[in-house]
N, C-alpha and C positions, 0 to 999 in steps of 0.2 A: 963803516958806513953801510956796508952790504947787509949787515944784520939789521940795522935800523930800517932799511928799506924793506927788507923781508918782513919785519914785524909790522910795518905799516900796511903792506899789501895783505898780510894775513888778517889784520884787524878789519880792513876794508872788505875782505871776502867773507869773513865770519859774521859780521854784524848783520847783514841782510838775512843770513840763515837763522840767527837768533830771533829776529823779528818775525820771520815766516813761521818758525816753530811756535812762538808765542801766539800768533794768530790762529794756528791750528789748535792749540790748547783752548783758547777762548771759544772757538767754534765748537769744539767737543763739549765744553761746559754748557754752552747755549743749547746744543742739541739734547744733552742730558736733562736740562731744565725743562725743555719743551716736552720731552718724553714723560718726565715725571708729572708735569701738569696734565697731560693727556690721560695718563694712567689714573691720576687722582680723580679727574672728571668722570672717567668711565666707572670707576669704583663707586663714586658718589651716586651716579645715575642708577647703577644696578642696585645699590643699597636702597635708594628711594623707591624703586620699582618693587623690590622685595617687601619693603615696609608697607607699601600700598596694597600689595596682594595679601599680606598677612592681616592687615586691617580689614580688608574685604571678607576674608575667610572668617575672621573673628566675628564680624558683624553678622554674617550668614549663620554661623553656628549659634550665636546668641539669639537670633530671630527664630531658628529652628527649636532651640531649647525653650524659648518663651511660648512658642506654639504648642509644643508637647506638654508644657506645664498647664497651659490653658485647657487643652484637651483632657488632661488628667483631672483637673479641677472640675470640669464640666461633667465628666464621667462619675467622679466621686459624689458630686451634688445630685446627679440623677439617681445613683444607687441609694443615697441617703433618703431622698424623697420617696423612692419605692419602698424602702425599709420602713419609713415612717408611716406610709399609707397602709402597708401590710400590718404593722403593729396596731394602727388605729382600727382597722377592720377586725382584727382578732380581738381587740379590747371591746369593740362594739358587740361582737358575737358572744363573747364571754359575759358581758353585762346583760345582754338580752336573755341568755340561757339562765343566768342567776336570777333575773327578774321573774322568768317563767317558773323557776323552781320555788322562789319565794311566794309567788302568787298561788302556786299549787299547794304549798304548805299552808298558807293562810286559809285557802278554800277548804282544805282537808280539816284544818283545825276548827273552822266555823261549823263545818258539817258535824264534826265530833261533838262540839258544844251543843249544837242544835239537837242532835240525837240524845245526848245526855239530858238536855232540858226536857225533851219529850218524855224520856223515861221517868224523870223526876216528877213531871206533871202527871204522868200516868199513875205512878205510885201514890202521889198525893190524892188523886181522884179515887183510887182504890181505898186509900186510908179513910177518906171521907165517907165512902159508902159503907165501910165496915163500922162496926160499933167500936166504941173506945176500948172495950175490953179485948177485942181481937187484934188491935193494932200492936200491942206490946209484942 
């Protein structure tokens, strides 16, 4: 009987300890879950902030690139316009010089024809003044 009593006393004393130990484990699990939730929330917040900053930087870079592209296009268009104007001026100068040379050549040719015509007329006048025997 003594052993039975001892067994009962032992069970009565150990049961509350098991319950206390189980409550401690449950508390530890709850704390770990809360810590994990907090860590996840913090990581998600930091990721969102990083994504937002990256998006802002990308937008800024895109805007700068677009501005530089516009400036480059404007510069190229200006240079093209200047080149076209210079080419047009040079073409006009060349055309004008060619026209002057052509006019000079025509004028010279006409003078030459006029001179030859005068000579021919002079010779024909001389031939008329001479007798037909002298013309030969």
